[in-house]
N, C-alpha and C positions, 0 to 999 in steps of 0.2 A: 752522252756516253763518251768515255775516254778509252782509246785503244792504241795499240802500236801502229805507227805510220808505215806505209809501204811505198815502194817506187811508184805505184799507180796513183798515189795521193799527191805526188810532188807538183804536178801541174796546177792542181787546185791550191796547194799551199803557196806556190809562187804568186798566184793571183791575189791571195790574201795578203802576203807580205808586200806586194807592189801597191795594193790599195792602202795598206798601212803607211807605206813610205810617202805616197801622195798626200794622205791625210796629215802626216806629221809635217811635211814640207809646207803645207797650207797654214800650219801653226808656227812656222819658222823653227821647226825642230828638224835639223838635217842629220838624222841618226842613221837612216838606211838610204842606200842609193842603188844605182844600176849594178854595182860590183858586189853588194852585200845586202841581204843574204842572197845566195845564188844556188843554182841547181846542184852544183858539185858539193856544197856544204850539206844540203839535204840528202843527197845520195849517200854521202859518208855517214850521216846520222842513221839512215836506214840500215846500212851495212853493219853498223855497230849496235843496232837495235836500241837506239837512244831517242828516236823520234816518236812523239805521241801526238795524236790528233783528237780534237774535241768535235763531236758530231751532234747536231741538233737537226735531224733529217738530212742535212748535208754538212760537210766539213766547214766549220766556222773559225777554227783556231788550231794552234799547234804550240808545242813546247819541246825543247830538247833537254833531256835529263841525262847528264853524262858523268862518268867517273874520271874523265881525262882533264887534267889541269893544263890550260894553255900557257905557253911560255910567257906571255905578257903578264900573267898573274904572279910570277916568281918574285917580283919586287915588293909585293904587298906583305905587310906584317899581319898575317892572319891570326885569328883568336885561337885556333886549334892547329895541331900539327898537320903537315901536308901529307896526310894519309887518311884513307877512308872518308872522303868528302864527296859530295855531289855538287855538280855545277849545272846551273840553269842557263840556257841560251835560247835565243830566237823565239821567245814567247810572243805570240801574235794572236790577236782576235780581229776578225774583219771589222772595219769601222762601222758597218751597219749593225753590228751586234755588241759594240762596246758600251759600257755603262750598265750592263745587266748582270754583272757578277761572274762572267765566264772566265776572266783572267784569275779571279779568286778560286774558281773550281780547279783550274789547272795547277795553281800553286798549292792548294789543299791536297791535291793528288800527289804532287811531287814531295811535299812534306810528309805525308802519310807513308809513302814509299820509303823515304829516308829513315823514318822511325822504325818501320817494319824490318828494314834490312840493317838496322843498327849503325847507320853512318854517324860520324861525329858532328857534321855541320853541312849546311847548304851554302854555296857561294855563287855569286852572280855579279854582273856589272850592268850598269844602266847609264845612259847618256847624261852628261852634266846639264844639258839644256832641256831635258825632259823632266820637268818638275813633277808632273803627274805620276810618272813611274817611281821617282824617288819617294814621294809621299806614300804610294801604294806599298812599297817594300818596307819603309820605316814604320808604318802603322802595323805591319805584320811582325815587327820585332827585329828586322834586319838592321845591322850596325854598319854604318859607312866607315871604311877603313883607309881608303887611299884612292889615288887616281892612276889610270893607265891610258895609253893612247893607241888608237887604231888609225894611222895616217891615211889609209885608203878610204876611211869612212868620214873622218872629220879632223879639223885642226884642234877641236875642243876635246877635253878629257872625258873619259868614262869613269864613273865612280864604282869602286868595288864594295860589295856588301857581303856580310856573312851572318848566318843565323845558326847559333849553336844549339844542337838538339839535346 
């Protein structure tokens, strides 16, 4: 089941993202760290009603589906105008549940929501060293358009993708 996330879910979500960070570091993917993602980001997501959680008896994953374009995205030559777009952030599935199609369920949910609400496209970024994520999005039809940097997370770039609806 996918539902809106609440402030009461944040402790569980932080445990999931911390487990994901540890798992990624073990694979030499330094995408998330002690600074990101953090409680404040998820609290803001709840306030804006943009946080969704995936439950299978307990919360096993989350995704943020936002209409807000981060300043870092301004430099990208997007395929569609900068209006009426959705942005995906902080997609996470607990490592114990990865490889079972749960990330696909969250993206299916986001894409269906975007179509239903008549958005022009879905935009996101993923870490340049996370080849698994890049393949995941590319197989879904997302087009890689450029690179941005988040210095608090990594010296390496993040690749921006867009899926035109």
